[in-house]
C-alpha positions in Angstrom: -0.2 -0.2 0.2 1.5 3.2 -1.2 0.3 6.9 -1.7 -1.4 7.7 -4.6 0.0 11.3 -6.3 -4.3 12.6 -5.6 -3.3 12.2 -2.1 -0.5 14.7 -2.1 -2.1 16.9 -4.8 -5.0 17.3 -2.2 -3.2 18.3 0.2 -0.8 20.3 -1.3 0.2 23.5 0.1 -1.5 24.9 3.1 -3.5 28.1 5.1 -1.6 31.7 4.8 -2.3 35.1 5.6 -4.5 34.4 8.9 -6.9 37.0 11.1 -8.6 36.7 14.2 -11.4 38.9 14.2 -13.4 40.1 17.6 -16.8 40.5 17.4 -19.8 41.0 19.9 -20.8 36.9 19.4 -17.2 35.5 20.3 -13.7 35.4 17.9 -13.8 35.1 14.2 -10.8 33.7 12.2 -10.1 34.5 8.4 -8.0 32.5 6.6 -6.3 32.1 3.3 -6.1 28.3 1.0 -5.1 26.8 -2.0 -7.3 25.3 -4.0 -5.2 22.4 -6.4 -9.0 21.0 -7.6 -10.1 24.6 -8.9 -7.5 25.3 -10.9 -5.2 26.3 -7.9 -6.6 29.1 -6.9 -6.3 30.9 -3.3 -9.7 30.8 -1.6 -10.9 33.7 1.1 -12.2 31.1 3.7 -14.3 33.1 6.6 -14.5 30.9 10.5 -17.6 32.1 12.4 -17.5 31.6 16.1 -20.2 29.3 16.3 -18.2 26.9 14.1 -19.7 27.5 10.2 -17.2 28.2 8.0 -17.4 30.1 4.8 -16.3 30.8 1.6 -15.5 34.7 1.9 -14.7 34.8 -2.5 -17.0 33.2 -5.2 -16.0 30.5 -7.0 -13.3 32.0 -10.0 -12.2 35.0 -8.1 -8.3 34.1 -6.7 -6.8 36.0 -3.5 -2.9 36.2 -5.0 -1.1 39.4 -6.4 2.0 39.2 -8.0 4.0 42.2 -6.4 8.2 41.2 -6.1 6.6 38.1 -7.9 6.1 36.0 -5.2 3.0 38.0 -3.8 2.0 38.9 -0.9 -0.5 39.7 1.9 -3.6 39.9 -0.7 -6.6 40.2 1.9 -7.8 41.9 4.8 -11.2 41.3 6.7 -13.5 44.7 6.9 -15.7 45.5 9.9 -19.2 43.7 9.6 -18.2 41.0 7.6 -16.5 42.0 4.0 -13.4 41.7 2.3 -10.7 43.9 0.7 -8.9 41.9 -1.3 -6.1 41.5 -4.8 -7.4 39.2 -7.4 -4.9 37.4 -9.5 -6.6 37.8 -13.0 -6.1 41.6 -13.0 -4.4 42.3 -9.9 -6.8 45.2 -9.1 -8.0 45.9 -4.9 -11.6 44.7 -4.5 -14.3 44.9 -2.2 -17.0 42.6 -1.3 -19.6 43.0 1.4 -21.8 40.1 2.4 -23.1 38.4 -0.4 -22.9 40.5 -3.5 -19.7 40.3 -6.5 -16.9 42.5 -5.6 -16.4 45.4 -7.2 -13.2 47.4 -8.2 -11.1 49.9 -5.8 -8.7 50.4 -8.1 -8.1 51.2 -11.8 -7.1 49.1 -14.7 -3.4 48.9 -15.8 -0.4 48.0 -14.7 -0.4 48.2 -10.9 0.0 45.3 -8.6 -0.9 46.2 -4.8 0.0 43.4 -1.4 0.7 44.1 2.2 -2.8 45.5 2.7 -3.6 47.2 6.0 -6.4 48.7 7.4 -5.0 51.5 9.0 -7.2 52.5 12.9 -9.7 55.2 12.2 -9.5 55.8 8.2 -12.3 54.5 5.7 -9.3 53.1 3.7 -6.4 50.5 2.6 -2.9 50.7 2.9 -0.7 48.6 0.8 2.0 48.8 -1.3 1.9 49.6 -4.6 3.9 47.6 -7.6 4.1 49.7 -11.2 7.0 48.3 -13.1 9.9 48.5 -11.0 8.9 51.2 -8.7 6.8 50.5 -5.5 5.0 53.1 -2.7 2.5 53.1 -0.4 -0.3 53.8 -1.1 -4.0 54.7 0.1 -7.2 53.4 -1.1 -10.4 54.5 -0.6 -12.7 52.0 0.9 -15.7 53.5 -0.7 -13.8 54.0 -4.1 -12.2 57.0 -5.3 -8.5 58.5 -5.7 -5.0 56.5 -4.7 -3.3 58.6 -2.6 0.5 58.3 -1.9 1.1 57.7 1.3 4.7 57.6 1.5 7.8 57.6 -1.1 11.5 56.1 0.2 13.4 52.9 -0.9 13.0 51.0 -3.8 10.9 48.4 -1.9 8.6 48.4 1.2 6.3 46.2 3.0 5.1 46.3 6.6 2.8 50.2 6.7 1.7 50.9 9.9 -0.3 54.1 11.6 0.9 54.8 15.0 -1.9 54.5 17.6 -2.6 58.5 18.1 -2.7 59.0 14.2 0.3 61.4 13.7 2.9 59.1 12.4 3.7 55.9 10.0 6.7 53.6 10.1 7.3 51.3 7.2 10.2 48.3 6.8 12.5 49.7 3.3 15.7 48.6 1.8 17.6 49.2 -1.6 19.6 47.1 -4.2 22.1 45.1 -3.7 20.3 44.8 -0.1 17.8 41.3 -0.1 14.9 42.3 2.7 17.3 39.1 4.4 20.8 41.3 4.7 19.6 44.6 6.0 16.1 46.5 5.9 15.9 49.9 7.5 12.9 50.4 9.8 11.2 54.2 8.9 9.3 56.5 11.1 7.5 59.7 9.3 5.5 62.1 10.6 1.8 62.1 8.8 0.2 65.6 8.0 -3.5 66.1 7.6 -3.1 65.4 4.1 -2.6 61.8 4.6 0.8 62.2 2.9 4.4 61.2 5.5 7.1 63.9 5.9 11.0 62.8 5.9 11.5 59.9 7.4 14.2 58.9 10.0 15.8 55.5 10.3 14.9 54.3 14.2 16.1 50.5 13.4 18.2 48.3 11.5 20.8 48.7 8.1 23.1 47.5 5.1 23.9 44.9 7.6 21.1 44.9 10.1 17.2 43.1 8.9 14.1 44.8 10.9 11.8 41.5 9.4 8.6 43.6 11.0 7.5 45.8 13.2 4.6 46.6 15.4 3.6 50.1 16.8 3.5 49.5 20.9 2.6 53.1 21.5 3.3 56.4 20.2 6.7 56.7 21.4 8.1 53.2 20.7 7.1 50.2 18.6 8.7 46.3 18.5 10.8 45.3 15.9 11.7 41.8 14.9 15.4 42.4 13.9 19.0 41.0 13.7 21.9 43.6 15.5 22.6 39.9 17.6 23.0 37.2 14.0 19.7 36.4 15.5 16.1 37.0 14.7 14.6 38.8 17.9 12.1 41.0 19.5 13.4 44.9 20.5 11.5 47.4 22.2 12.6 50.6 19.8 11.7 53.9 21.4 11.7 56.9 19.2 13.4 59.2 21.3 16.8 57.6 20.3 17.8 55.8 23.6 19.1 52.8 22.5 16.9 49.4 21.6 16.1 47.1 24.0 16.5 43.1 23.0 13.8 41.7 24.8 13.9 38.0 23.9 18.2 37.5 24.4 18.7 34.3 22.8 19.7 32.4 19.9 16.7 31.8 18.5 14.7 32.9 15.3 11.5 35.3 16.3 11.7 35.7 12.5 12.5 34.6 8.7 13.4 35.7 5.6 10.2 37.9 4.7 10.0 36.7 0.9 6.3 38.2 1.0 5.5 41.2 2.2 3.0 40.9 5.1 4.7 37.9 7.1 4.2 37.9 11.0 5.6 37.0 13.2 4.9 38.3 16.3 1.0 39.9 17.1 0.4 42.0 20.0 -2.6 41.5 22.3 -5.0 43.9 23.8 -3.4 43.2 26.9 0.7 44.5 26.1 1.3 40.7 25.7 2.5 39.4 22.5 2.3 36.2 20.6 5.6 34.9 19.3 6.6 32.5 17.2 9.7 31.5 17.7 12.8 28.0 17.4 14.3 27.0 14.5 13.7 25.3 11.2 13.9 21.8 13.8 11.3 23.3 15.5 9.4 26.4 15.9 7.3 27.2 19.0 4.1 29.7 19.4 5.1 31.5 22.7 3.4 34.4 24.4 6.2 37.1 25.8 5.6 39.0 28.4 7.1 42.7 28.0 7.5 44.0 31.0 9.0 41.2 32.8 10.6 38.9 30.0 8.5 36.4 30.9 8.4 33.6 27.6 6.1 30.7 27.9 5.7 28.2 24.8 1.8 27.6 24.4 1.5 25.5 21.1 0.5 22.3 22.1 2.0 19.3 20.2 2.7 21.2 16.9 6.3 21.0 16.1 6.1 23.8 13.3 4.0 27.1 13.0 3.7 28.9 10.2 4.9 33.0 9.5 1.6 34.4 10.1 -0.2 34.9 13.4 -3.1 37.2 14.4 -4.5 38.1 18.4 -8.0 39.1 19.6 -10.1 39.5 22.3 -7.9 36.8 24.0 -7.4 34.4 21.4 -4.3 33.7 18.8 -4.8 32.5 15.8 -1.9 30.6 13.5 -1.2 27.7 11.3 0.4 24.8 13.0 1.7 21.7 11.9 3.6 18.5 12.9 5.2 15.6 11.3 1.6 13.8 10.7 -0.7 16.1 10.8 -0.8 18.4 7.7 -1.0 22.9 7.5 -4.2 23.7 9.5 -5.9 26.8 11.4 -6.1 26.9 15.2 -7.5 29.1 17.6 -6.7 28.9 21.4 -6.2 30.8 24.2 -3.4 33.1 25.5 -2.9 31.8 28.6 -3.0 28.6 27.5 -5.0 25.1 26.8 -5.5 22.8 23.5 -5.3 24.5 20.2 -8.5 23.9 18.7 -8.7 23.1 14.5 -11.1 25.3 12.8 -9.9 24.9 8.9 -11.7 21.7 7.0 -10.0 18.7 7.6 -8.0 17.4 4.7 -8.3 13.4 4.3 -4.7 12.2 5.4 -3.4 7.8 4.6 -3.1 5.0 7.0 -0.2 7.0 9.7 1.6 3.8 9.2 2.4 5.4 5.5 4.2 8.3 7.6 7.7 8.1 7.9 8.9 9.2 10.9 12.0 11.7 10.2 15.1 12.7 12.4 16.3 15.9 13.3 20.5 15.1 12.4 23.3 17.0 12.1 25.9 15.7 9.7 29.6 17.5 9.8 28.0 20.8 10.8 24.8 20.5 7.8 21.1 20.6 9.4 19.6 17.8 8.1 16.3 15.8 8.6 16.1 12.6 7.6 12.5 10.5 6.7 13.1 6.7 6.3 11.8 4.5 3.7 8.9 2.5 4.5 9.0 -1.7 3.3 12.3 -2.0 1.9 13.9 -4.9 2.7 16.7 -4.8 4.8 20.2 -2.9 4.3 20.9 -0.2 2.8 18.5 1.8 0.5 17.7 4.6 -2.4 17.9 8.1 -1.5 17.1 11.0 -2.7 18.3 14.2 -1.5 15.4 17.3 -0.8 16.9 20.5 -1.7 14.7 23.5 -0.9 14.4 26.9 -2.9 15.4 30.1 -1.9 18.0 29.5 -1.0 17.4 32.4 1.9 14.7 29.5 3.6 14.6 25.9 4.5 12.1 23.2 5.2 10.4 22.2 8.0 9.7 18.9 10.0 6.4 18.6 9.0 3.5 16.6 7.4 4.8 16.4 3.6 2.9 14.0 1.8 5.0 14.7 -1.9 8.0 13.1 0.7 5.9 10.7 1.9 4.9 9.5 -1.3 8.4 8.5 -2.0 9.3 7.2 1.5 6.0 4.8 1.0 7.3 3.4 -2.0 11.1 2.4 -0.3 12.8 5.5 -1.2 14.3 7.3 1.5 14.8 11.3 1.9 17.3 13.5 3.0 15.8 17.1 3.5 19.1 19.2 3.8 19.1 22.8 4.7 22.5 23.2 3.4 24.2 26.5 4.5 22.5 29.4 3.7 19.0 28.2 5.0 17.5 30.0 7.5 16.1 29.0 10.7 20.3 28.7 12.5 21.1 32.3 13.2 22.6 35.1 10.9 26.3 33.8 10.9 24.7 29.6 9.3 23.1 32.0 6.6 26.1 33.5 5.8 28.2 30.4 4.9 26.4 30.5 1.6 28.0 33.6 0.9 29.9 34.4 -2.6 29.4 30.2 -2.6 26.8 29.3 -3.8 27.1 26.3 -6.1 29.7 25.2 -3.1 28.4 25.8 -0.2 24.8 23.9 -1.1 26.7 21.5 -3.3 29.1 20.6 -1.1 26.5 20.1 2.1 24.1 17.8 0.3 26.9 15.5 -0.9 28.0 15.6 2.4 24.7 14.0 4.1 24.2 11.9 1.5 28.0 10.3 1.9 26.8 10.5 5.6 23.6 8.8 5.0 26.5 5.8 3.2 28.9 5.1 6.0 26.0 4.5 7.9 24.9 1.9 5.9 21.4 3.3 5.4 21.8 4.7 1.8 23.0 2.6 -1.5 25.5 4.4 -2.7 25.0 3.7 -6.0 21.2 4.6 -5.9 21.4 8.1 -4.8 19.2 11.6 -6.7 19.3 14.6 -5.8 15.6 17.1 -6.4 14.9 20.8 -5.6 13.0 23.7 -7.0 14.2 26.9 -7.8 17.1 28.1 -6.5 17.1 24.1 -5.0 17.2 22.8 -8.5 20.1 24.9 -9.2 22.0 23.1 -6.4 20.3 19.9 -8.1 21.5 20.4 -11.6 25.1 22.2 -10.2 25.2 18.7 -8.3 25.4 16.9 -10.7 28.0 18.5 -13.0 29.7 19.3 -10.0 30.1 16.2 -7.7 30.1 12.5 -8.9 27.5 11.5 -6.0 24.6 11.6 -7.4 23.2 8.7 -9.8 20.4 11.4 -11.2 18.9 14.9 -10.7 15.0 16.1 -10.7 15.3 20.1 -11.1 12.1 22.1 -11.6 11.8 25.7 -12.6 15.8 25.5 -11.8 17.9 28.5 -12.8 20.7 26.4 -15.0 23.4 29.4 -15.9 23.8 32.1 -13.0 24.5 35.2 -15.7 21.7 34.7 -17.7 19.4 33.9 -14.7 20.1 37.6 -13.0 19.6 39.5 -16.3 16.6 37.8 -16.9 15.0 37.3 -13.7 12.8 40.0 -12.4 14.3 43.5 -10.4 13.4 42.0 -6.6 15.8 39.0 -7.2 17.9 40.9 -10.3 20.4 41.5 -7.5 21.1 38.6 -5.6 23.8 37.1 -7.1 25.7 39.7 -5.9 25.5 37.8 -2.2 25.3 34.4 -4.0 28.4 34.9 -6.5 29.6 38.2 -6.8 29.0 41.5 -8.4 29.2 41.2 -12.0 31.6 42.4 -14.0 34.1 41.9 -11.6 33.5 37.8 -10.7 32.6 36.5 -14.2 34.6 34.2 -13.8 33.0 32.2 -10.9 29.9 32.8 -13.2 31.4 30.5 -15.4 33.3 28.1 -13.2 30.0 27.0 -10.9 27.8 27.2 -13.8 25.9 23.7 -14.5 25.1 25.5 -18.3 28.7 25.7 -18.9 29.6 22.5 -17.5 26.7 20.5 -18.4 29.6 18.0 -20.1 30.3 16.6 -16.9 27.0 16.2 -15.5 27.2 12.5 -13.2 23.8 11.1 -14.4 20.3 11.7 -16.5 18.4 14.6 -15.1 14.5 15.4 -15.1 13.5 19.0 -15.6 10.3 20.0 -15.2 8.8 23.8 -15.8 5.7 25.9 -16.0 5.6 28.2 -18.6 4.4 30.8 -17.1 7.4 31.4 -14.8 7.9 34.9 -14.4 11.2 34.5 -11.7 12.9 31.6 -14.0 12.4 31.6 -17.5 12.1 28.5 -18.8 14.6 28.7 -20.9 16.7 28.1 -18.6 15.7 24.4 -18.8 15.7 24.4 -22.8 19.7 24.9 -23.1 20.3 23.3 -19.4 18.8 20.3 -21.3 20.1 21.0 -25.2 23.7 21.5 -23.7 23.6 18.0 -22.4 21.9 16.6 -25.2 25.1 17.9 -27.2 27.2 16.2 -24.8 25.2 12.7 -24.7 24.0 12.8 -21.5 20.0 12.0 -20.9 17.1 13.8 -20.6 14.3 14.2 -20.2 12.1 17.6 -19.8 8.4 18.1 -19.5 6.7 21.6 -19.4 3.1 23.8 -17.6 1.2 25.5 -19.7 -1.0 27.9 -17.0 1.8 27.1 -14.5 4.2 29.8 -13.1 7.1 29.2 -10.0 5.8 25.8 -8.5 3.1 23.7 -9.2 -0.7 24.8 -7.7 -3.4 22.9 -10.3 -4.1 19.7 -9.2 -3.5 17.6 -12.5 0.3 19.3 -13.1 1.3 18.2 -9.0 -0.1 14.2 -10.1 1.6 14.7 -13.3 5.0 16.1 -11.9 4.6 13.0 -9.3 4.3 10.7 -11.7 7.0 11.2 -13.8 8.8 11.6 -10.6 8.9 8.4 -9.7 9.5 7.1 -13.6 12.5 8.7 -13.5 14.0 7.1 -9.8 13.0 3.7 -11.6 15.0 4.5 -14.5 18.2 5.1 -12.4 17.4 3.1 -9.5 16.6 -0.3 -11.7 12.9 -0.2 -9.6 10.4 -1.6 -11.6 7.0 1.6 -11.3 4.2 -0.3 -13.3 1.4 2.4 -11.2 3.3 5.8 -13.4 3.4 6.3 -17.3 6.4 5.2 -18.4 9.4 7.8 -19.2 12.3 8.3 -22.1 14.8 9.3 -21.3 16.5 10.8 -24.5 19.7 9.7 -25.2 19.4 6.6 -23.6 19.3 3.5 -26.0 
């Protein structure tokens, strides 16, 4: 008995952008969730205090946006049960009241909106507006009307917040070549009577300090997640120029890389306490922080990982939690403790006997999570190294049916949080600086060899797979090591210099820190390019790519497979119309998994009769 591809598709992805709302009847919880069976749209869901759930968006509407191409906070609930949201099809802002059809609030055009925020006392929604490569903070009247620019500042902006007295606005900004986890600035400016910000001043952050979130404590100070110590901790930032105070001085991450504007890592309750997420990539907790005493008390129950979204209302906290045996679910619990209540709809899950029991390990200083295969004969098993994207990111220990799909068929999985990953402090993150294509490859190979030395993995049956930056590490490992019998690369970067010239604005200077600035370090780009070293591939490569990918163009895959072909290497390339950077549609998820299993069957010498056969070009 094994897990089916359709099982994976129907539990793929998880809820995000959770918000708790106090009402006379109790606390409502709102979130949005993926719908692979509805073409991959994200639907906003409202859960009433009596437990009834209802879709806040009618069929056909998709609460997503393309700001910085990865999208950001895409909706907010309105008082009385309404909703303001961004729609994927045209990127405009809409308002919906009750069961009425959504009404546009912004004009047609190239503008995109994200990081939606409802400033208290104002009948408008604030957002980050992106037009081509220009971003500003704007206010959009909820009754319709002209869009007003609140602030123009750095090249990238997020986290607009109005002070409790309505006199100041804060935001987080940064400029090229920094990424938000390298260095950002927390800015404060007076807000004029016309609703526009005056000259701002920087109160925290800088070129080598990353402020990830800020919320007002009162009119004279802010709480901010920032990392001057090398760990994202919560700080109290006074506006009078006195030094900030670290409220959580520990080697624990209270923040993460802000790939999407609008992520939240803590929320301020009405009584002054903070609901905060903290920990490492191996375990991330939910706790309650008393800023006065410094006491931090864990309240998250059995959950081993909490997603970067948290909200409080009326003494209750809402978030998204998971364990190795339960999927990401929306939960509601009291700030004072007690068992979490799952408020999102249950997902169909396979028998627990089919799920692997993960182990967090460290192999020569490299963090990894091992998912042993089930039903395999005694002795070394085939293993696949899973490589996360980013590369500034991580994979947590949670239920992942994509992993279980392979382990239930006797293929072990090792998730490698290589140097450069988040969740282990800035020093571990900085191991990848100027070393992309070196440290990540070496760390993946190190974990694979460690499994072989322990007698758990078969040295002749090792593969590597990943998407986006993980796809880069996959193809780089194939051409720069001899460890892997093959690799599966999804929407992969295969040539760093051409990608830097082709990709979108947000990541256009990312490689300055990962490889080095151009043209000064061009030799590194040439040496590390999988495309330019395709002749050295240690095994076949299966490439999977969406045809609407604006982050990594499909030409990256096409050029790489052409080079493999030219050098007599084996390969296959599958493309998916309608998909962007990652899979959202049920049929794509199924097809990609089936192709991947067929590929492992070919390179591991395993029978895979349950999936369509795959033909590798160049194989006789």
